[in-house]
N, C-alpha and C positions, 0 to 999 in steps of 0.2 A: 395284722399285728393285735395282740392281746389290749392292747390300749383301745382300740376302735373296738373290738368286739364289747370290752367291758362297757365302754361308752353306751353303746346299742343296747345291753341288756338294763342298766342302770335306767334307760330311759323310759323301758318298758315297765318294770318291775323294781323301781326305786327302794319301795320298804323293805321289799325279800334282799334285794341288795345289799343294801346297809345292815339289816340283821347277819347276812350270812359273812360280810366282811369285819364285824365286830366279832364275831366266833372266831374267823380265820387267822386274826392278827395274833402273832408270838405275842407271849407275854414276856416284858421286860424281864431279865436275869441280873438280880443286883446282889453284890457280894458287901454284907452290913458290915459296919464296924471300920469302914476305911475314910479317913479324912484327906486332905492336901495338909502336907506339912506347912507351917508359916512362912517359912521362908521359899515355899514354891507357888503361895498365894498370887504374888505380883509377876510371876511369870507370863510370858504371852500364850493365846490360846490360838489351837490350829486345828483345822477341820480337812483334814486328809479325803480327797474323793476320788474314787477311781469311776470311770465309764469304760465297762469292760469291751473290749474291739474298737474304741475309738481310734480311729487309724491317725496319724500324725496329720494329714491335710484334712479331714473331715470335716473342720471349724468353717475351712475358704469351699470346700466342696458342695456342702450341705447348709451353707448359710446357717452356721450357727452363730447370729450376730450379736446376741446378749454375753457369750463366750468372749468373743473377739473386743468387745467392747470393756470388758472386765479386766481384761490382759493388757489393755493399752495403760489403764491403769496401776499396771503392775509389770509380771515379766511372763514373757512366752519365747519358749526354744524352739525354734527351727523343726526338732524333733527330739525324740528320745530313744537310745537302742534298747531294745530287750535284750536280755539275756536268752542263750539256746538252749533248750529249745523255746522258741516263744511263742508258749501256751499260758494260760489263764493261771493256776495253783502256783508252780515254779516262780512266774513273774509277780504275781502280786507278792509273793512271799519274799522275794529279792528285795523290792523297793521297800519293805517294813524291816528287814535285818540288815542290808548292805552285803550279803552273802550272794554268789552265784549258785545255781542250781545243785550244781557237784558239791559244793559245799555247805548248802543248807539240807540237801536232803530230799527234796522236792524235786523231782530229775522228769515228772511228767504229771500229767494229770490221771495217768494209768502206772501204776507202778508195781514192781515186786521187790520183797525182802527177801530174799532165799534163806538168810540166816534165822529169821522166824517162821519162815514159812507163808508170808501173808502176804495179801496182796491190797494196795491202796487206788479205789478210783473215787470219781467225784461222786456216784451214786452209792457209794458204801459207807453208811452213817458210820458204823463202828468204827471204821478207820479214821474218817473225817475229824472226828471228836476223840482220837488215840494221840498223845503225845509223843510217842514214841517215832513219828513219822516227821516231825519238826527239828530241826537243828537250830541254832544261834537264839538270838535273844531279839523279839520283835519289838517295835518302838512302844507298842502299849505296856510290855513289859518292863521295857527299861524306864519306862514313866512310872510304873508302879514300883518297882526296886528302889526307887528313889522318891518314894512317898509324893507322887503327883499322880492324882486321879485319871482314870482314861476310859472311855466308853468307844464301844465298836457297833456301829449300826451296820453290821456285817465286814467282813474282808477273812479272805482265805488263811486259816489256822487260829483265828480268834476265838472258836468254839471248843477247843483244846485246851486243858490245863499246862500249857508249855512252859518248861521249868518249874512246875506245880502251883501255875499263877492265872487265874482269868483276869480279864478287865474288870474294875469295879462294876462298869455297866454294859451289858451287852443284849443282843438277840440270836436267837437260833435262826440260821438262815430260812428265809422264805421269800416268795416272789407274790406273795398275795397281798402282803400289807401296802394300803394304798400311799402314794406318794406325800399327800398332803399330811398324812398321819406322821409318816415319818421324819417330815420335815420339822413340824411341831414337836416331836421328840425331841429332836437337835435343841429346838427354841427352849424346851421345858429343861433340858439338862443345864444349857446356858443361864437359866433365871435360878438355879438353885444357888445357896448361900455361900459363898466363896469357899469353904472349907469343905464343902459338897460338890462341887462346880468341876467337871471333866475339864482338863485343859488339851487334851488330844481327843478328838472325835474323829473315826473313821466313818465313812458314807459309801455305798456301792450301787452302780447301775449296771443291771445285767442286759438291757434292751437293745443297744445297738450290736453288741457280740450275737446274741439270737437272730437278729434281722440278718447281717452279715452272713450268717452261717445260712439260714433259711433261702434267702433271696440273692446275696454275693452286696459286694460293697458299693455296686452301682444303682443298686434299685432305689425306687421310690419310696419302698418300704423301710428302708435303710436310711435314706434321709429323713423320715419320717420318726424315726428312733431317735435320729442325731437332736431335731428339733425338739422333740419331748423333753431330752435331756439338758438340752439350753436352754427352754423355758422353766424346767426345775429348778435348775441352780441359780438363775435370777430369783426365783422366787424363794430360794433358801438363802440366796444372799442380803435379800431385801427383808425378809423375816429377821436374821439375825443382826443386820442393822440397827433394829427397833430394840434390842436388848442393850444398845450403848455400851457394849463392851468391843473392844479393841480385838478384832479375831482375824487372824491370817487364814486365808483359803490358800490349798493347794490340790491344782486339778491333774490328774495323771490318767493313762491309759497304761495296761497290762502288754501290749502287740495292737500290731493292725490286722489287715485283713486283705486277702488275695482272692481272686476268682480261681476257682478249681476245674480243673476236667471232671465234672460228676458223672461224665457218660464212659468215661473209661476209669475206672479206680483200679490202682494197684493192687494185685493179690500177692502173697509171699510167692517166690520164685520155685520152692521145694515142697513136698509133702511135710508135715510136721507130724512126727512120731513123739506124742505127749509122754510117752515113757520116758523119753531122751531130752527133749526140748519143751520148755517153759516160752510163753511167747507173753509179751506188754508191748501193747501197739499203742500210739499216740497220732495216728496218722500221717505227720510230715515225719515220723521215724519210730521204728519198731526194733526194739532189744529182743534177744533170744538169749536166754539162760542155758547153758547146755551143762546135764547133769553129769555126764563123764567127762573129765577136761580132756582128755585123749580124743576126745570126736569133734573138740572144736576145728583143728587144722581141717580135716574132712569135709566137714558143714561149711565152714568158711569158702573152700574152694569150690564147692559144688555151687554154691549161691555166686560167687565170684564170675564163674564161666557164665551167667547169665545176665551178667551186668550191664546193663546200655544208658542211654543218656538220660533215661527216667529215674533213676537212683543209684546210690552209691553205697556200698557194702564196707566196713571194717571190721577187723578185730578190736574188741576196746582197747588192746594194750598199743595201737597204733592210729588211732582217731586222728585225723590233721589238727593241730593246734588251733587253728580259727576257730573251731567251735568250743574251746576250753571244756572239754567232754570227752574224759579218757580214765581208763581204770586205776592210773596212777594217782590221780586227784581224787577219785570218786570215794571220800569220806565215809559213805554209808554203804558202800558195793550195791548199789542199785540199778547200773546201766547195762549189767547183762555181761557176756561173752563176747555177741556178735550183733554189730547194729548196723541197721538198714537205713538209709537216710534218702528220702524223696529229694526231686526238685520241682518246685512249682512250675506249673500247676498240676502235677501228679502227686498222686494222694493214697495211701495204703488202707482201704477197706475192704471189707467181707460184706457188705452192705450197699447200699446206694451212698455215694459219697456227697458230702454237702456242699453247695454251690460256692459258698465262699468260705475261706478256712485261713489256718494260720500255725506257726509251728517251724517255719523254715527259719535258714540264718539269715539276719538280716542285711548283712553286706552282701548278698548274693541276692535277695528278695525284698527290694526297698521297700516294697507294700507293707513291711511287717512292722516299721518303724513305729512309734508310738507315740502319745501326745503329752506335753509338759505346760501348765500354764500356773502363776501363782501370783497372788496379790493380797495386799493387808498392809496393816502399820508399821510390820518391821521387813517388808520386802521393796526393795528399789523398784521405780517406777519407770514405765515407760522405755524398757529395755528386752532388747534381743537376742537370744544368745544362739551358742550354734549347738548342733547336737551332742549329746553326752550320754554316757552310758547310765543303765537304771540302778547300779548300784550306789550312785552317789546321791539318790533322795534321802536314804537314811541317815547317813550323817549330817545333812544339811537339817531334817528335822530335829534331829538330836541337839544340833547347834542352836537352833530357833527357840528349842524348850528348855535350853541349857542345862542338857542332860549329858553327863560323861559317860563315854564308850570306854567300856572296859575290855571287850571282847575283840581279837582280830576279825577286821572286816576286808572286804575285798574294794570297798568305796573310798572315795577320797572326800576331800573338804573342798574340792574345786568348784562345784556347785554351790557349796555355801558359800564362798569367798565371792564369788560372781552374785549373788542376788541379794543376800542379805544385807539390811544396814548394819551399820558399825553399833 
């Protein structure tokens, strides 16, 4: 793992490492001349933490004793259902908007918007920071619209001026910033004067997802990543406690992880003529965008004739309702004309498939289930709750922060009513 490699190098060349780390840390981005409205200054404080790929059972499976102990003093869900497709950007954005992917527009980590002739991918910096890809009102925008300051130490979508607005404090995404530096920055924010202090802070860990992809969910490397997150959360919790502020913590993940048949990756069953078909692949599913609509039926039938138990194929006009992923509700017209959906452990890849991955329908692949825990002064204590959809996190956060939701969303107040103190 990166953590172990960095530790070895720092022991050998400590002085050089410190210098390099200082140079690699991204500068904080601050929107000047914003302050909390007086009526917002007595509202609760919330730190929303995501550990990417932290499967619903990882805390017990990989002995995250600190998280489990913190959850005893708050709320722990048996699991949280991710939305389909259970991949990173769509589900992180669902958590902070209360909208399913097909309604907020992030329908995959890789997408095509043929109306503007552009592609979105995690590695496409220009797309990631372009607000046109993001629908809805993320929780940091909702806060800022109500003159409550927000800070994002990473979260998908936070680098784009969605609805013309950035969070007051943010960082450009980087995996080079040391965890101690990041924890200290959260503490620094909470030590600001009341009028400049963010009431919402988002925080993100990539390590568990990286390990799960590279080594699989059962690997010792994945356990090491889980325990790194566990130790970091304890340190964050302890350091925040020293500020004397009453801060609520919400710990979530975007999806789970399952073992993939990496020796037999699925290939597209037909030859793609790029003059007729554009492809957007997310591993667990592949979208085909057919340029001439009169070709859709013929291409669909050609693929259907090859279908076996490794995948299903649908025209997007008739995707089964269980996926909540069809052309009728596709507000941004981004899921294409034909969709191929893999059945785990099968996975579409033109190269070597990962040892572990996600993206599958949670009710057919339970390993997709995500984690939810919460603790703090406004959270009920010693409570376990049943599994719920991740669309309910956003309205819970809004209620906790005392923010009115004006938009129509897919989430409900069921989670908020279960876990928040009156």
